[in-house]
N, C-alpha and C positions, 0 to 999 in steps of 0.2 A: 504494500500500500504506500502511495506517495503522499506525504503530508503537505497540506497547503502552506504551512510555514516554511517548508523546504523550497517550495516554488517561489515564495516571496523572497527568501534569502538569495535565490539564484538570479532572479530577474528584477529585483527592486530598483537597482541603479538605473537600468534601462527604462523601466517603467516611469520613474520620477523624471527622468530626462525628457520623456515624450509627453507625459500627462500632468505634470505638477501644476501647470497653469489652469487645468480643468478640475482640480481636486478641491473639495471643501475641507474644512477643519474636521468634520465628522469622518470623512473618508480617510484622511491621514491618521486619525486616531485608530480607526479600524485596522488599517494596514500595520501599524505599530503593535497593536494588541495581539493580532493573530500571529505575527512573526515571533513575538516573545512568549506565546502561550505555552505553558509547561516546559519552559526552557530555563537554563541557569540565569538568564537575564530577568526573569519574572520574579516577583516576590515569593518568598519561601514560607512554608509552614513546618513547624517542628513537631514530629510525631514520636511517641514513646511506646515501647512494648509494655503491654499490661502484665507481663509475666517476668521477663528478665531485665526490664528497664533499659533495654537498648534504645538509643535515640538516633534519629537521622533527620535531614532536611529534605522536604519534598516540594517541588515547584508548584505554585498555584496555577489554576486555569485562569484565562483572561476574562471569562464571563461575557464576552461580546456576543450579541445575538447573531452575528454573521459567521462566527467561528463554528466549524463543524464538530469541534470537540466539546463544546460547552453547552450548558443549560438543558441537558437531557432530562434532568430531574424537574426543572421548571416546566418543560413540555408535558411531562406526566402529570404534574400537579394541575396544570390548566385543563387537561383532558378529564381528570377526575371531577373537577368543579363543573364542567359542562355536562358530564354524565348525570350529575346530581340534579341538573335542571331539566332533564328530559320529562316530557309530559305525554299522556296517552293520546297521540294523534299521529297521522301520517305526515312524514317529513319530506321536505323538498330542498334541493340544492339550487339556489339561484346564483347566476354568475353575470356580472356586468363588466364589459370591457370597453376601455377607451380606444378610439380609433388611432391608427398609427400617426395621423397628422397632429395629434395632441401630445406625442411622446416628448418632443423637444421642449414644449411649453411646460410639461409636467416635471421634467428633469430640472428646469430652471427655477420653478416655483414649487418644489416638492412638498414643502410643509403645508402650503395652502391647497394645492390642487388635489393631492392625495387625501387630505381631510375632506374635501368637498366630494370626492368620489364615494367615500364611505357614508357620508351624511345623505347625499342625494339618493344612493341606493336604498338606504333605510326609509327615507321619506317616500320613495316610490312604492315600496312594499306597504308602508303604513296607509298611504292613500288608497291603494287597491283593496286592502283589507276593510277599510271603513266603507267603501262603496260596494263591496260584495254583499249580495242579499243574504247569504248564508253565514257570514261572519259579523259584519257591522260592529266592529270593535277594534281594539288595539292588539296587533299581533306581537309576536316575539321573534327575535332574530339573533343569531350568533354570527358575527361578521369577521372575516379574516382577509386582509389585503395581501395580495401577491404582486410583485413587480417583475417577475421573470417568467419566460416561457421555458419549455423543457430544454431548448437549446441555449438557455441563459441570456437570451436577448431581453432588452428592456421592454416589458409588455405588461403595463399596469392593469390589473383587474381585481375585482373584489368578489369573494364568495360569501353567500349568506345561507346558513342552515335555518330553514323556517318551518315550524310546524303549521299544518293546515288547521289552525285554530286561532281564536281571538278572545279577549276579555272585554266585556262591556261594563265599564266601571259604574256608569250611571244606573244601569238596571241590575248590576251585580249578576251578570250572566256569563256563562262559559259556553262558547259555541265552537263546533267543529264542522268542517266540510263533510258532506255526506258522500259515501262511496257509491259509485255507479257500476254499471256492468263492466266497464273498462278500468275500474279502479277510481282513485280520487283524482280530481282535477283541481289545480290551484288557480294559476293565472296564465293568460296568454303571453307568450314570450315576446312577440312582436309589439304588443301593446306596452309591455314593461319597458322595452328598449326605447319606444317613442317618448314615453313620459320621462324616463331617465335622461334622455338626450335633452329634452326641453329644460329640465331642472339644472343639468350641468351647464348648459350654455348660459342660462340666466345667472347662475351662481358665479361662474368665472367672470362674466361681464361685471357683476356687482362687486367683485373683489378688485376690479381695476386692472385686470390682466388682459392684454389684447388677445383676441381670438385668432386662430390661424386664418390665413387668407382663403384657404379652401379646406373643406372637410365634408365627409359623406352625409347625405340626408338620412340614411338608414344606419343605425347603430346595431350592435350585436348584444343580445341577452339570451340566456338559457334558463329554463326551468325544468328540472329533472327530479323525478320521484326517487327518494332514497330510503324508503321503508321507515324503520324506527329512528333513523338519524344517527345510529351508533357508528356505522362504517364511515359516514361522511365526516363525523367529528374526528375519528381516528386518522383519516386521510389528511385533514387540515392540521391536526396536532403534530403530525409527522414532520411537517415543514415549518412549523411555527418558530422554533427557537434553534434550529440546527443549520442555519445558513442556507445557501442556495444550491450547494453541491455536496455530495458525499465524497469523502476522500477515496472510497473504494472505486468511485467512478473516474478518477484520474488515472488513466491507464499507462501513460508514458510522459516523460519529461526529458527530452534529449534533443540535441542539434538545434537548440534555441527555440524549440516549439513544445507546446503542451497539448496533449490529446486527451479528451474525455469522452465518455459515452453517455448516451441519453436514450430514452425510449420515445420513439416516434408515435405521437398520439393517433395518427391516421392509420398507420400500418401495424401498430403494436409490436414493432420490432426494435431491437437495439441498434443504434447507429453511432458513429463516431464523428467528432468534430475536432479539427486540429487548428491551432492558432499560434502565432508568435507569443513568446512568454509575456511580453509587456501587454499585448492585446488581451491575453487571457486574464491578467490581473485587472485590467480595466473592465472586462466583462463581469468580473465578480464584484468589484467595488462600486459599480454604478447602482447596485442594489442596496447600498447603505442608506438607511432611513434617517431623517433628521432626528437629532437628539430629543428624547422625550416623546416621540411619536408613537402612539399606541396602534399597532397593526391588528390587534384582536380586540373587538368590542362587543358588548351585549346591549341589545335594544329592547324596548317594549317590556312585556311582562317577564322576559328572560334577563333583565338587567340585574346587577348585583344588589340593588336596593329593594328588589322584590322577593327576597328570600321567604318572607312570611306568606306572601301570596302563593308562591310555588309550593310551600309546605302545606298550605290549606288545600290547594288543588290535589296534591298527592293524597291527602287524607280523605277528602270528599269523593274522589274518583277511585279510591282504593288502588293506588298505583305505587309500586315500590321501584324506584330507579336503581337501587343497589344491585339488582340482578343484571344490569347492563354495564356496571363498572368493571373494567378490565383488571386482572390481577396486578397488584403493585410490584414493580421491579425494583428490588432493593439495591442500593449501591453496594458493589462488592467491597468487602473490608480489605484494609491494608494489613498484610501479614509480615511478621518479623522474619528477617533473613536468618537470624540465629536459631530461634526456637519454633517459629511457625505460629506463634500466638498473635492475637489481634492487636494492632497498634492503634493508639488513640492520639488525637490532636491535643497538644498542650499549649502551643503558641501559633499565631497566624500573623500574616503581613510582615514578615522579616525581610528587610531589604539588604542586598549585598552592596558594599561600597569598596572603594580602593583601600580604605583603612580598616576593613574588617566587616563584621556583621552588626547592623544596627537594628534593634527591635523597635518596631513602630506599633504602638498600642492599637488594638482594633477600634473602629469607629463605633461609638455608642449612639444609638438612635433613640430619641426621646419622643414619645407620643403625647400630643397636647389635646 
Protein backbone atom coordinates (compact mmCIF):
# COMPACT_ATOMS: atom_id res chain seq x y z
CA UNK A 1 0.00 0.00 0.00
CA UNK A 2 1.33 3.46 -0.95
CA UNK A 3 0.74 6.10 1.72
CA UNK A 4 -0.59 9.48 0.70
CA UNK A 5 2.02 11.06 3.00
CA UNK A 6 4.76 9.39 0.94
CA UNK A 7 3.28 10.81 -2.27
CA UNK A 8 3.24 14.29 -0.71
CA UNK A 9 6.84 13.92 0.43
CA UNK A 10 7.93 12.93 -3.08
CA UNK A 11 6.05 15.58 -5.07
CA UNK A 12 5.46 18.45 -2.61
CA UNK A 13 8.23 20.67 -4.01
CA UNK A 14 6.99 20.37 -7.60
CA UNK A 15 3.40 20.79 -6.47
CA UNK A 16 4.09 24.01 -4.56
CA UNK A 17 6.12 25.40 -7.46
CA UNK A 18 3.16 24.93 -9.81
CA UNK A 19 0.11 25.50 -7.58
CA UNK A 20 1.14 27.65 -4.59
CA UNK A 21 -0.58 30.74 -6.08
CA UNK A 22 -3.87 28.79 -6.21
CA UNK A 23 -3.74 27.31 -2.72
CA UNK A 24 -5.73 28.64 0.23
CA UNK A 25 -4.55 28.61 3.83
CA UNK A 26 -6.85 25.65 4.52
CA UNK A 27 -5.29 23.66 1.67
CA UNK A 28 -1.75 24.39 2.86
CA UNK A 29 -2.71 23.25 6.36
CA UNK A 30 -4.18 20.05 4.97
CA UNK A 31 -1.01 19.36 2.97
CA UNK A 32 1.18 19.81 6.06
CA UNK A 33 -1.10 17.78 8.33
CA UNK A 34 -1.34 14.75 6.04
CA UNK A 35 2.41 14.78 5.35
CA UNK A 36 3.21 14.70 9.09
CA UNK A 37 0.44 12.29 10.11
CA UNK A 38 1.81 9.51 12.35
CA UNK A 39 5.39 10.52 11.53
CA UNK A 40 8.31 11.55 13.81
CA UNK A 41 7.49 15.17 12.94
CA UNK A 42 3.99 14.93 14.46
CA UNK A 43 3.24 15.38 18.20
CA UNK A 44 3.80 12.28 20.28
CA UNK A 45 1.87 10.49 22.98
CA UNK A 46 3.52 8.52 25.77
CA UNK A 47 2.16 5.03 26.39
CA UNK A 48 2.98 2.71 29.25
CA UNK A 49 2.54 -1.03 29.69
CA UNK A 50 -0.11 -1.96 32.23
CA UNK A 51 2.00 -4.92 33.38
CA UNK A 52 5.75 -4.36 33.08
CA UNK A 53 5.62 -0.52 32.95
CA UNK A 54 7.60 -0.38 29.71
CA UNK A 55 7.18 3.04 28.04
CA UNK A 56 7.48 4.36 24.53
CA UNK A 57 6.45 7.32 22.35
CA UNK A 58 3.81 6.90 19.63
CA UNK A 59 3.13 9.58 16.97
CA UNK A 60 -0.31 11.18 16.95
CA UNK A 61 -2.66 11.09 13.99
CA UNK A 62 -3.22 14.46 12.30
CA UNK A 63 -7.02 14.27 12.67
CA UNK A 64 -7.64 16.07 9.38
CA UNK A 65 -10.88 15.04 7.67
CA UNK A 66 -9.11 14.72 4.29
CA UNK A 67 -6.55 12.26 5.69
CA UNK A 68 -7.37 8.62 4.81
CA UNK A 69 -5.81 7.45 8.11
CA UNK A 70 -7.84 9.54 10.49
CA UNK A 71 -11.31 9.90 12.04
CA UNK A 72 -12.53 6.34 11.41
CA UNK A 73 -13.91 6.36 14.94
CA UNK A 74 -15.74 9.66 14.31
CA UNK A 75 -17.29 8.15 11.18
CA UNK A 76 -18.61 5.23 13.21
CA UNK A 77 -19.99 7.56 15.88
CA UNK A 78 -21.82 9.62 13.24
CA UNK A 79 -23.34 6.48 11.73
CA UNK A 80 -24.54 5.28 15.12
CA UNK A 81 -26.22 8.64 15.80
CA UNK A 82 -28.04 8.55 12.48
CA UNK A 83 -29.18 4.96 13.02
CA UNK A 84 -30.76 6.04 16.31
CA UNK A 85 -32.85 8.59 14.35
CA UNK A 86 -34.36 6.06 11.95
CA UNK A 87 -38.17 6.07 11.81
CA UNK A 88 -40.67 3.47 10.49
CA UNK A 89 -41.03 4.74 6.92
CA UNK A 90 -39.74 4.05 3.43
CA UNK A 91 -36.54 5.97 2.78
CA UNK A 92 -35.30 7.74 -0.35
CA UNK A 93 -31.89 9.00 -1.43
CA UNK A 94 -32.17 12.39 -3.12
CA UNK A 95 -29.17 13.79 -5.00
CA UNK A 96 -28.78 17.34 -6.29
CA UNK A 97 -25.88 18.21 -8.59
CA UNK A 98 -24.48 21.59 -9.60
CA UNK A 99 -23.86 21.90 -13.37
CA UNK A 100 -20.25 21.95 -14.59
CA UNK A 101 -20.57 25.65 -15.46
CA UNK A 102 -20.80 26.46 -11.73
CA UNK A 103 -17.68 24.60 -10.63
CA UNK A 104 -15.29 27.53 -11.05
CA UNK A 105 -17.68 29.82 -9.21
CA UNK A 106 -18.05 27.23 -6.44
CA UNK A 107 -14.30 26.79 -6.01
CA UNK A 108 -13.82 30.57 -5.76
CA UNK A 109 -16.63 31.06 -3.22
CA UNK A 110 -16.71 27.62 -1.58
CA UNK A 111 -17.86 28.74 1.86
CA UNK A 112 -20.91 30.54 0.41
CA UNK A 113 -21.94 28.41 -2.56
CA UNK A 114 -21.54 25.01 -0.90
CA UNK A 115 -23.61 26.22 2.04
CA UNK A 116 -26.29 27.40 -0.40
CA UNK A 117 -26.29 24.00 -2.11
CA UNK A 118 -27.16 22.25 1.14
CA UNK A 119 -29.72 24.85 2.22
CA UNK A 120 -31.49 25.01 -1.14
CA UNK A 121 -31.62 21.21 -1.38
CA UNK A 122 -33.34 21.07 2.01
CA UNK A 123 -35.69 23.94 1.21
CA UNK A 124 -36.74 22.12 -1.96
CA UNK A 125 -37.58 18.95 -0.03
CA UNK A 126 -39.38 20.98 2.63
CA UNK A 127 -41.53 22.75 0.04
CA UNK A 128 -42.48 19.53 -1.75
CA UNK A 129 -43.38 17.86 1.54
CA UNK A 130 -45.65 20.71 2.61
CA UNK A 131 -47.42 20.69 -0.77
CA UNK A 132 -47.81 16.91 -0.93
CA UNK A 133 -51.42 15.93 -0.10
CA UNK A 134 -50.29 12.80 1.79
CA UNK A 135 -47.66 14.57 3.89
CA UNK A 136 -48.59 18.23 4.48
CA UNK A 137 -45.92 18.77 7.09
CA UNK A 138 -42.24 19.14 7.94
CA UNK A 139 -40.05 16.30 6.63
CA UNK A 140 -36.71 15.13 7.97
CA UNK A 141 -33.43 14.81 6.10
CA UNK A 142 -29.84 13.72 6.67
CA UNK A 143 -27.67 15.65 4.22
CA UNK A 144 -24.05 14.96 3.24
CA UNK A 145 -22.07 17.11 0.80
CA UNK A 146 -19.64 15.53 -1.65
CA UNK A 147 -17.28 17.53 -3.85
CA UNK A 148 -15.71 14.71 -5.85
CA UNK A 149 -16.63 12.25 -8.55
CA UNK A 150 -15.25 8.72 -8.57
CA UNK A 151 -12.43 9.99 -10.80
CA UNK A 152 -11.76 12.61 -8.08
CA UNK A 153 -12.70 15.54 -10.32
CA UNK A 154 -14.34 18.54 -8.66
CA UNK A 155 -18.03 17.63 -8.81
CA UNK A 156 -20.07 19.25 -6.01
CA UNK A 157 -23.33 17.52 -5.17
CA UNK A 158 -25.38 16.80 -2.06
CA UNK A 159 -27.09 13.60 -0.95
CA UNK A 160 -30.17 13.67 1.28
CA UNK A 161 -31.52 10.57 3.01
CA UNK A 162 -35.22 11.36 3.42
CA UNK A 163 -37.99 9.24 4.98
CA UNK A 164 -41.32 9.37 3.14
CA UNK A 165 -42.98 10.88 6.19
CA UNK A 166 -43.64 14.26 7.79
CA UNK A 167 -44.70 15.83 11.08
CA UNK A 168 -47.58 18.30 11.23
CA UNK A 169 -46.77 20.28 14.37
CA UNK A 170 -49.96 22.35 14.27
CA UNK A 171 -52.24 19.29 14.28
CA UNK A 172 -49.76 17.00 16.08
CA UNK A 173 -49.99 14.44 13.30
CA UNK A 174 -47.50 11.92 11.89
CA UNK A 175 -48.09 11.16 8.22
CA UNK A 176 -46.45 8.67 5.85
CA UNK A 177 -46.69 8.14 2.11
CA UNK A 178 -48.92 5.21 1.23
CA UNK A 179 -47.50 2.27 -0.68
CA UNK A 180 -48.98 1.55 -4.09
CA UNK A 181 -48.73 -1.45 -6.37
CA UNK A 182 -45.23 -0.40 -7.46
CA UNK A 183 -44.05 0.58 -4.00
CA UNK A 184 -43.82 4.01 -2.41
CA UNK A 185 -43.47 7.10 -4.58
CA UNK A 186 -41.96 10.25 -3.07
CA UNK A 187 -41.33 13.15 -5.47
CA UNK A 188 -40.76 13.69 -9.20
CA UNK A 189 -37.04 14.10 -9.88
CA UNK A 190 -37.46 16.58 -12.75
CA UNK A 191 -39.72 18.77 -10.63
CA UNK A 192 -37.18 18.64 -7.77
CA UNK A 193 -34.39 19.73 -10.14
CA UNK A 194 -36.48 22.61 -11.49
CA UNK A 195 -37.26 24.04 -8.04
CA UNK A 196 -33.70 23.48 -6.82
CA UNK A 197 -32.37 25.37 -9.86
CA UNK A 198 -34.63 28.34 -9.20
CA UNK A 199 -33.68 28.48 -5.53
CA UNK A 200 -29.94 28.22 -6.25
CA UNK A 201 -29.96 30.94 -8.91
CA UNK A 202 -31.88 33.30 -6.63
CA UNK A 203 -29.63 32.54 -3.64
CA UNK A 204 -26.37 33.04 -5.57
CA UNK A 205 -27.64 36.31 -7.00
CA UNK A 206 -28.75 37.47 -3.53
CA UNK A 207 -25.25 36.68 -2.19
CA UNK A 208 -23.79 39.14 -4.72
CA UNK A 209 -21.90 36.48 -6.68
CA UNK A 210 -22.01 36.91 -10.49
CA UNK A 211 -23.68 34.01 -12.26
CA UNK A 212 -21.90 32.24 -15.14
CA UNK A 213 -22.53 33.69 -18.59
CA UNK A 214 -24.04 30.41 -19.76
CA UNK A 215 -25.59 27.54 -17.84
CA UNK A 216 -28.08 24.79 -18.70
CA UNK A 217 -31.80 25.29 -18.33
CA UNK A 218 -32.27 21.74 -17.06
CA UNK A 219 -30.40 20.60 -13.96
CA UNK A 220 -29.98 17.07 -12.60
CA UNK A 221 -31.66 15.58 -9.53
CA UNK A 222 -32.28 11.96 -8.59
CA UNK A 223 -34.79 10.38 -6.22
CA UNK A 224 -34.11 6.73 -5.47
CA UNK A 225 -35.83 4.36 -3.04
CA UNK A 226 -33.41 2.91 -0.46
CA UNK A 227 -35.70 0.79 1.72
CA UNK A 228 -35.16 1.29 5.44
CA UNK A 229 -32.36 3.82 4.87
CA UNK A 230 -29.71 1.76 6.63
CA UNK A 231 -27.59 0.96 3.56
CA UNK A 232 -27.74 4.55 2.31
CA UNK A 233 -26.44 5.83 5.65
CA UNK A 234 -23.64 3.27 5.68
CA UNK A 235 -22.67 4.36 2.16
CA UNK A 236 -22.58 8.05 3.12
CA UNK A 237 -20.77 7.38 6.41
CA UNK A 238 -18.07 5.45 4.58
CA UNK A 239 -16.81 8.61 2.84
CA UNK A 240 -17.65 11.18 5.48
CA UNK A 241 -14.40 11.42 7.45
CA UNK A 242 -11.93 9.35 5.44
CA UNK A 243 -10.82 11.72 2.71
CA UNK A 244 -11.59 11.29 -0.96
CA UNK A 245 -9.34 8.33 -1.75
CA UNK A 246 -8.36 5.12 -0.01
CA UNK A 247 -4.64 4.45 0.08
CA UNK A 248 -5.36 0.90 -1.13
CA UNK A 249 -6.52 2.48 -4.40
CA UNK A 250 -3.16 4.19 -5.08
CA UNK A 251 -1.64 1.43 -7.20
CA UNK A 252 1.69 2.98 -8.28
CA UNK A 253 3.91 6.00 -7.74
CA UNK A 254 6.91 5.97 -10.08
CA UNK A 255 8.47 7.84 -13.01
CA UNK A 256 6.98 11.08 -11.74
CA UNK A 257 3.40 9.82 -12.02
CA UNK A 258 0.73 8.53 -9.67
CA UNK A 259 -1.84 5.95 -10.74
CA UNK A 260 -5.01 5.19 -8.81
CA UNK A 261 -8.02 3.01 -9.44
CA UNK A 262 -11.71 3.80 -9.21
CA UNK A 263 -14.98 2.12 -10.05
CA UNK A 264 -16.78 3.34 -13.15
CA UNK A 265 -20.37 4.08 -12.13
CA UNK A 266 -21.70 3.33 -15.62
CA UNK A 267 -19.98 0.01 -16.32
CA UNK A 268 -19.39 -1.03 -12.67
CA UNK A 269 -15.81 -1.99 -13.57
CA UNK A 270 -12.50 -0.94 -12.04
CA UNK A 271 -10.53 1.54 -14.12
CA UNK A 272 -7.22 3.34 -13.62
CA UNK A 273 -6.24 6.98 -13.93
CA UNK A 274 -2.65 8.19 -14.16
CA UNK A 275 -1.48 11.76 -13.49
CA UNK A 276 1.73 13.66 -12.89
CA UNK A 277 2.53 13.75 -9.16
CA UNK A 278 1.82 17.48 -8.80
CA UNK A 279 -1.48 17.18 -10.67
CA UNK A 280 -2.52 14.27 -8.45
CA UNK A 281 -1.92 16.32 -5.30
CA UNK A 282 -3.98 19.18 -6.75
CA UNK A 283 -6.75 16.69 -7.54
CA UNK A 284 -6.80 15.72 -3.85
CA UNK A 285 -6.42 19.16 -2.28
CA UNK A 286 -9.13 20.84 -4.34
CA UNK A 287 -11.59 18.93 -2.11
CA UNK A 288 -10.44 20.64 1.10
CA UNK A 289 -13.50 22.31 2.61
CA UNK A 290 -13.37 25.74 4.30
CA UNK A 291 -12.47 25.60 7.98
CA UNK A 292 -15.54 25.02 10.13
CA UNK A 293 -17.76 23.99 7.23
CA UNK A 294 -20.19 21.21 8.22
CA UNK A 295 -20.56 18.77 5.35
CA UNK A 296 -23.04 16.56 7.25
CA UNK A 297 -26.24 18.19 8.53
CA UNK A 298 -29.62 17.14 9.87
CA UNK A 299 -32.81 18.97 8.97
CA UNK A 300 -36.46 18.96 9.98
CA UNK A 301 -37.61 16.42 12.54
CA UNK A 302 -34.26 14.60 12.19
CA UNK A 303 -32.37 17.59 13.59
CA UNK A 304 -30.32 17.04 16.74
CA UNK A 305 -32.68 19.34 18.66
CA UNK A 306 -35.58 16.94 18.00
CA UNK A 307 -34.36 14.03 20.14
CA UNK A 308 -37.47 14.13 22.34
CA UNK A 309 -39.75 14.14 19.29
CA UNK A 310 -37.92 11.17 17.74
CA UNK A 311 -38.07 9.31 21.06
CA UNK A 312 -41.82 9.96 21.25
CA UNK A 313 -42.29 8.66 17.69
CA UNK A 314 -40.35 5.49 18.54
CA UNK A 315 -42.55 4.97 21.60
CA UNK A 316 -45.90 5.64 19.93
CA UNK A 317 -45.08 3.69 16.77
CA UNK A 318 -43.43 0.84 18.72
CA UNK A 319 -40.25 1.12 16.71
CA UNK A 320 -36.83 0.11 18.02
CA UNK A 321 -33.95 1.56 15.92
CA UNK A 322 -31.37 -0.45 17.90
CA UNK A 323 -31.92 -3.45 15.62
CA UNK A 324 -30.49 -1.42 12.72
CA UNK A 325 -27.37 -0.27 14.55
CA UNK A 326 -24.26 -1.98 13.13
CA UNK A 327 -21.91 -3.70 15.59
CA UNK A 328 -19.34 -1.32 17.04
CA UNK A 329 -15.78 -1.80 15.81
CA UNK A 330 -13.54 -1.24 18.78
CA UNK A 331 -10.16 0.36 18.33
CA UNK A 332 -7.40 -2.29 18.43
CA UNK A 333 -5.33 -1.99 21.62
CA UNK A 334 -1.63 -1.16 21.61
CA UNK A 335 0.36 -4.10 22.92
CA UNK A 336 3.66 -4.05 24.76
CA UNK A 337 6.62 -5.31 22.73
CA UNK A 338 8.16 -6.83 25.88
CA UNK A 339 5.31 -8.79 27.46
CA UNK A 340 2.31 -8.41 25.14
CA UNK A 341 0.10 -6.66 27.72
CA UNK A 342 -2.13 -3.72 26.83
CA UNK A 343 -0.47 -0.29 26.87
CA UNK A 344 -2.30 2.77 28.19
CA UNK A 345 -1.84 6.44 27.30
CA UNK A 346 -0.28 8.51 30.08
CA UNK A 347 0.62 11.75 28.25
CA UNK A 348 -0.42 13.38 24.98
CA UNK A 349 0.67 16.26 22.74
CA UNK A 350 4.41 15.86 23.34
CA UNK A 351 6.35 17.89 20.81
CA UNK A 352 9.92 17.20 19.72
CA UNK A 353 12.35 20.13 19.50
CA UNK A 354 16.02 20.57 18.75
CA UNK A 355 16.72 20.75 22.51
CA UNK A 356 14.81 17.64 23.53
CA UNK A 357 11.24 16.72 24.24
CA UNK A 358 8.83 19.36 25.53
CA UNK A 359 5.57 18.24 27.13
CA UNK A 360 2.62 20.41 26.11
CA UNK A 361 -0.38 20.05 28.46
CA UNK A 362 -3.54 18.86 26.72
CA UNK A 363 -6.15 21.51 25.95
CA UNK A 364 -8.93 21.72 28.53
CA UNK A 365 -12.34 22.60 27.07
CA UNK A 366 -14.79 24.32 29.36
CA UNK A 367 -18.50 24.10 28.61
CA UNK A 368 -20.54 27.21 29.47
